[in-house]
C-alpha positions as CSV (number, residue, x, y, z in Angstrom):
1,X,76.2,70.8,112.2
2,X,78.0,72.3,109.2
3,X,79.3,69.9,106.6
4,X,83.0,69.7,105.7
5,X,83.7,71.1,102.2
6,X,85.4,68.6,99.8
7,X,88.2,71.1,99.0
8,X,90.5,71.7,101.8
9,X,93.8,73.5,102.2
10,X,96.8,71.1,102.2
11,X,98.7,70.5,105.4
12,X,101.6,68.8,103.5
13,X,104.3,71.4,103.9
14,X,108.0,70.6,103.7
15,X,111.4,71.8,102.6
16,X,112.4,70.8,99.0
17,X,116.1,70.1,98.9
18,X,116.2,69.9,95.1
19,X,114.8,73.4,94.6
20,X,116.2,74.7,97.9
21,X,112.9,76.2,99.0
22,X,109.7,75.7,101.1
23,X,107.1,73.6,99.3
24,X,103.5,72.4,99.6
25,X,102.4,69.1,98.2
26,X,98.8,69.2,96.9
27,X,96.8,65.9,97.1
28,X,93.4,65.2,95.4
29,X,90.7,67.5,96.8
30,X,93.2,70.0,98.2
31,X,94.5,73.4,97.3
32,X,97.1,75.9,98.5
33,X,97.8,79.6,97.9
34,X,100.7,81.7,99.0
35,X,102.4,85.1,98.6
36,X,105.7,83.6,99.5
37,X,108.5,82.5,97.1
38,X,107.9,78.8,97.4
39,X,107.0,75.7,95.4
40,X,103.6,74.0,94.9
41,X,103.8,70.5,93.6
42,X,101.3,67.8,92.7
43,X,101.0,64.5,90.8
44,X,98.1,64.2,88.4
45,X,96.5,61.3,86.6
46,X,92.9,61.9,85.6
47,X,92.6,64.9,87.9
48,X,93.3,68.4,86.8
49,X,95.2,71.3,88.5
50,X,94.7,74.9,87.8
51,X,97.8,77.0,88.7
52,X,96.5,80.6,89.0
53,X,98.6,83.7,89.9
54,X,98.5,87.4,90.0
55,X,101.2,88.2,87.5
56,X,101.9,91.6,89.2
57,X,102.0,90.7,92.9
58,X,103.1,87.1,92.6
59,X,100.3,85.8,94.9
60,X,99.3,82.4,93.5
61,X,97.9,79.0,94.2
62,X,97.1,75.5,92.9
63,X,94.2,73.2,93.2
64,X,93.8,69.4,92.4
65,X,90.3,68.1,91.6
66,X,88.2,65.7,89.7
67,X,84.7,66.0,88.5
68,X,82.5,63.5,90.3
69,X,80.6,60.7,88.5
70,X,77.0,61.6,89.1
71,X,75.7,58.1,88.2
72,X,74.1,57.0,84.9
73,X,71.7,59.9,84.3
74,X,73.5,62.3,81.9
75,X,71.7,65.3,83.5
76,X,72.7,64.2,87.0
77,X,76.3,63.7,85.9
78,X,76.5,67.2,84.3
79,X,74.8,69.0,87.2
80,X,76.8,67.3,90.0
81,X,80.1,67.8,88.0
82,X,79.5,71.4,87.2
83,X,78.5,72.2,90.7
84,X,81.5,70.5,92.3
85,X,84.0,71.7,89.6
86,X,82.8,75.2,89.9
87,X,83.2,75.1,93.7
88,X,86.7,73.7,93.5
89,X,87.7,76.5,91.2
90,X,85.9,79.3,93.1
91,X,87.5,78.3,96.4
92,X,91.0,78.8,94.9
93,X,90.1,82.1,93.1
94,X,88.4,83.6,96.1
95,X,91.3,82.7,98.4
96,X,93.6,84.4,96.0
97,X,91.4,87.5,96.0
98,X,91.3,87.6,99.8
99,X,95.1,87.3,99.8
100,X,95.4,90.5,97.7
101,X,95.4,89.2,94.1
102,X,93.4,91.2,91.6
103,X,91.2,89.5,89.1
104,X,92.4,91.6,86.2
105,X,96.0,90.5,86.8
106,X,95.2,86.8,87.1
107,X,96.6,84.2,84.6
108,X,96.2,80.4,84.7
109,X,98.2,77.4,83.6
110,X,96.3,74.1,83.6
111,X,97.4,70.5,83.7
112,X,96.3,66.9,83.9
113,X,93.2,65.1,82.6
114,X,95.1,62.0,81.5
115,X,93.4,58.8,80.6
116,X,95.0,56.8,83.4
117,X,92.3,55.3,85.6
118,X,91.3,51.7,84.8
119,X,87.6,51.3,84.4
120,X,87.0,55.0,84.0
121,X,87.5,55.2,80.2
122,X,83.8,54.9,79.5
123,X,83.0,58.2,80.9
124,X,86.2,59.9,79.8
125,X,87.0,61.3,83.3
126,X,90.3,62.9,82.2
127,X,88.8,64.5,79.1
128,X,85.8,65.8,81.0
129,X,88.1,67.3,83.7
130,X,90.3,69.0,81.0
131,X,87.3,70.4,79.1
132,X,85.7,71.7,82.3
133,X,88.7,73.6,83.5
134,X,89.1,75.2,80.0
135,X,85.5,76.2,79.8
136,X,85.4,77.5,83.4
137,X,88.3,79.8,82.9
138,X,87.0,81.0,79.6
139,X,83.7,81.9,81.2
140,X,85.4,83.7,84.1
141,X,87.6,85.5,81.6
142,X,90.8,84.3,83.1
143,X,93.5,83.9,80.5
144,X,95.1,80.4,80.1
145,X,98.8,81.1,79.3
146,X,99.9,77.5,79.3
147,X,98.4,74.0,79.4
148,X,99.4,70.3,79.3
149,X,96.1,68.3,79.3
150,X,94.9,64.8,78.3
151,X,97.4,62.2,77.1
152,X,97.8,58.7,78.7
153,X,100.5,59.4,81.3
154,X,100.4,60.8,84.8
155,X,102.5,64.0,85.3
156,X,104.2,65.7,88.1
157,X,103.7,69.5,88.2
158,X,106.0,72.0,89.9
159,X,104.6,75.5,90.1
160,X,106.4,78.6,91.4
161,X,103.7,81.2,92.0
162,X,106.0,84.1,92.5
163,X,107.5,83.8,89.0
164,X,104.8,81.8,87.3
165,X,107.4,79.2,86.3
166,X,106.0,75.6,85.8
167,X,108.0,72.4,85.3
168,X,106.1,69.3,84.1
169,X,107.5,65.8,84.2
170,X,105.6,63.1,82.4
171,X,105.7,59.8,84.4
172,X,106.1,57.3,81.6
173,X,106.7,54.4,84.0
174,X,105.0,54.4,87.3
175,X,106.4,51.5,89.3
176,X,103.5,51.5,91.7
177,X,99.8,52.1,91.7
178,X,100.0,55.1,94.1
179,X,98.6,57.7,91.6
180,X,95.8,55.5,90.4
181,X,94.9,54.3,93.9
182,X,94.9,57.9,95.3
183,X,92.5,59.1,92.6
184,X,90.2,56.1,92.8
185,X,89.9,56.6,96.5
186,X,89.2,60.3,95.9
187,X,86.6,59.5,93.2
188,X,84.9,57.2,95.8
189,X,84.8,60.0,98.4
190,X,83.3,62.4,95.9
191,X,80.2,60.1,95.5
192,X,79.3,60.7,99.2
193,X,80.9,64.0,100.0
194,X,78.9,67.2,100.0
195,X,79.8,69.9,97.5
196,X,79.8,72.0,100.8
197,X,81.3,75.1,102.1
198,X,80.4,78.8,101.8
199,X,82.0,80.6,98.9
200,X,81.8,84.3,98.7
201,X,81.7,85.3,95.1
202,X,83.7,88.5,94.2
């Protein structure tokens, strides 16, 4: 029996009345890519999102992920985190390539990595996530053209892949615990979920 991958394509599709277009809401552990003129939106706390697009064709996508806590062993933390983070990024990049994007035309905008989860400050989850996504993209030679990382506030990110436009709204006052609860649940799932899935590297 094959194991389910941690990263999955979002099923949260809707029509956004504010921007008058189709939209996809990306939750923790999800991604979405499209060649259509539509909106991708997510809310980030400690998690990070990479918004990657082919600047020529307009094919683009967004992911939403967190590096898992590998326990107390520093080597275990590093290896599990790198393995999962790499998988989360490769899934999106490879789906974009399959959809017709060309690697030499790709550019990235990265967001999130806030210090917002109670009890997670000791391992600097947000900071580790932010540093990972920067390092990964540098290694893959994908240019980061914009970023909004770290800080102490959650943020809502609106990404329009066709044009590359991004709107970021800092959530200075969050009236409920939705963002934190969602990410804490996601962090718990990462401890037991397989890195999983077959990724064809291009």
